[in-house]
N, C-alpha and C positions, 0 to 999 in steps of 0.2 A: 427470567431470561427474555430478551427482546425477541418478539415474533417478527421475522423479516418477511413473512408471507405477504406478497402484494407490493412490497417496497421496491425501490430502484437503487441499485448499487453501481457506481462507476469503478471499474477495475482497470488500472493501467498495466501495461505489459501482459495483457490477457491471452496473447496468442500461444504462449508456451510456458513450460516450467511451473513455478509456483503460482503465478498469476492465473494460468489456465485452471489449475487445480482448485484455487480459491473461487474462481468464477463458478465452476461446476458445483463446488460445495454449497455455495449460496443458492444456486439455482435448484439444487436438490431440496432445499428448504423453502421453496416458493418465491425466492427473490428474483425480480427482473434484473437483467444485467445490461450495463452499457460497457461494451468491450473495446478497449483502446489498443491499437497497435500502430505501427508505422504505415501500414497499408491494409485496407479492409480485406484484401484477399487472404491475409494471414489469419483472419478470425472467421472465415466463412464456414469451416467445418465446426469450429466451436459454437458458432451461432446456431447451426443445425442441432448440435447436441443439447444446447440449452433449451431451444424451443421444443425439442422432443420431450423435455421434462414438464411441458405444459406452462412454461413462462415465456416472457418476451425478451428478445435481445436486440439492442441497437448497436451497430458497429460504428465506431468513430476512428478516423485516422489522424495521426498527429506525429510530428517530429519533435520530441521532447527537448531536444537541444536548441530549439528555435522558439523564443517566447511568443513571437507573432503566431506561429503555428499552434501553440498551446491556447492562446486567446481565441483563434479561430475555432478550435475544437470546442472550447467552452461556449461560444456563441452557438455553435451547431447544436450542442446539447440543450441549451435554453430554448432554441427554436423548436425542439420537439415538444415542448410543453410539459415534459415529465418533471416531477419533483425528486431530486436526488437526496436520499436520506443517508446513504452510506457511501464513503469513498475509501477504496483501498489503493493508496499510492504505492503500488508494488514495483513498478518499473524501475530499473536502475542499471548502471553501467560501471563495470570495473575496467578501467581503460588500459591498464598495463601493470606488470610486475617488474619493477626496476631494480635489478641486482645492483647496478651502479647508482644507487639512490641519490648520491651527492650531485648527480647530473640530471635529476628529474626535470623534464621540460615544463615550461609554463603551461603548455596545452593540457597537461595532465590535470591541472587544477581548473582551468577555465571550462574544459569540456565536462569534467566530473561535477563541478558545481552547477553547470547549466542543467544537467540531466538529473542529478541526485538531490539538489537542494532547491534551485530556483523553480524548476517546472512543478514539483509537488507543492511548493508554497504558493505559486500562482493559483493552483487548483484549490488549495485550502482557502486562500483569500477570496476566491470567487464564491465558494459554496458555504463558508461559515456564516456570513450574514444571512443568507437564505435559510439555513438551518435554524439559526437563532430565531428568526421571524416565524418560522413554521413551528418552533417549539420542540424539535427533535433533530438529532444528527449524530452520526458516528464517523469519525475519520481515523484511519490507521495508516500511519507512515512507516514504511519499511526501512529499518536501520541495519547496522552491522556490528557485530561484536569484535571486529578486527582491532587489535591493539598492539603496540610495540613493534609495528612493521612499517618502517619508513619506506620500504620497497613499494608500498601501496599508498603513498601519502595523499595523492589526489583523491582517491576513492575514500579513504578513512576520514580525511578532513572534511569532505563534502557530507558525509554521513554524520560526523560530529556536529557540523553546523545545522543539519536537519534536526538532530536531537535538541540542540539548544533552542531553536526557534519554536519547535513543537511544544516543548516544556513551557517556555515563556508565554506563548500565546494561550496555552491551556489554562494558565492562572487567571485569564480574563473570562473564562467560561463557568466559573464557579456559580452555583445557584441556578444553572440552566439545565436542560436535558440534552445538551450538546457536549460531546466528549471527543477529545483528540488525544490519541496515544501513539505509541511506537510498537513495532513488532520486529523481532530479530529472528529470521527463519533458521539461523545456524548455517553451517557450511554444507551445502547440498550439491548433489550432482546435477547441476543445471548448466546452461550455456555460460552463465556468469561464474559458477562455482568450479566448473571443470569436471572431468571424469574421475579425478582422484579424491574428490570430496568424500568424507566418511558417511554422509547421510543421504538417504533417498529423498527426493523432493516431497514425497508423501508424508515424511516425518515432520514437515513444517505445519501440518494440520493436526489439530485445530488451532495451534498457537497463533498463526498469522492472521486468523479471522476472529479470534475470540473477542477482540476489541469492538467488533460490529455487534455483538450479542449481549454485551454487558448491560444490565439493567440499572446498575449503580454508576451514574455518569460522572466518574472522576477522571480527570485528565493527567497527562504528563507521566504516565507509567510506561515502562518498557516490558512488553510481554515476550519473553524469550521462549521460542518453540520448545526448547528442551525441558522447560518447566511443565509442559503439558503432554509429554509423550505418553502414549497408551491410555490417555483419558478420553472419555466420551465428551461431546460438546458440553453437556450439562455439567459434568465434573469440572471442565476447564473453565467455564464461566464462573462457577462458584469459587474456584481458586483465584481467578483473576479479580473478582470483586473483593476478595479478602486482602489483596495487595494494597499497600498504602500509597497515597498520592504524595508527591514531593512538596506540596504546599502546606 
């Protein structure tokens, strides 16, 4: 299992929900955190909690729907001089539930793709070459298991696109110690999932972070949180490493 002690991880959507829990989970194991939110005031308390664990936290703000804002954030991270070894592209947006799905507006697609596909891939494209050069890297892109629901077409299509490009780009990483995979947290009671979701946010762990700890750097897999319920991190990593790659 990868030892994350002393490494740096970028966690998007770190201010709340699963992103916040994932950031704290990594910090508990000695990982320094770069916490992204729309405004640094949203991660101030999180930063204090992380630093209380004896590790460092850098707060970065970014509007993920704006590619220029994403690029500015990436430059700000580069300017700190830290080496990012782990990326959890956790942030996402479910724009609407359209009962009258035949009248789904174009904006459902454009906004969903900007936040759920384009932003995470800009982050991947930025850090993957650096990880390859450094000889190590782990990226986990958050996906969704939503299917057969045209009522959520913009969201589900943007996640399907993220799946496709993640799996495709992972095929180019064979033979390296860099891995890019997907995590499906399941339907959780978060701001995105809503209050009627069947699962507590805590149930997404360790599934949503297991891709950061795998010592067998295979790419293109989808780690569904439900596969790892009630497992320790060590048990989850072992199970994840036994999963086959699509290549």
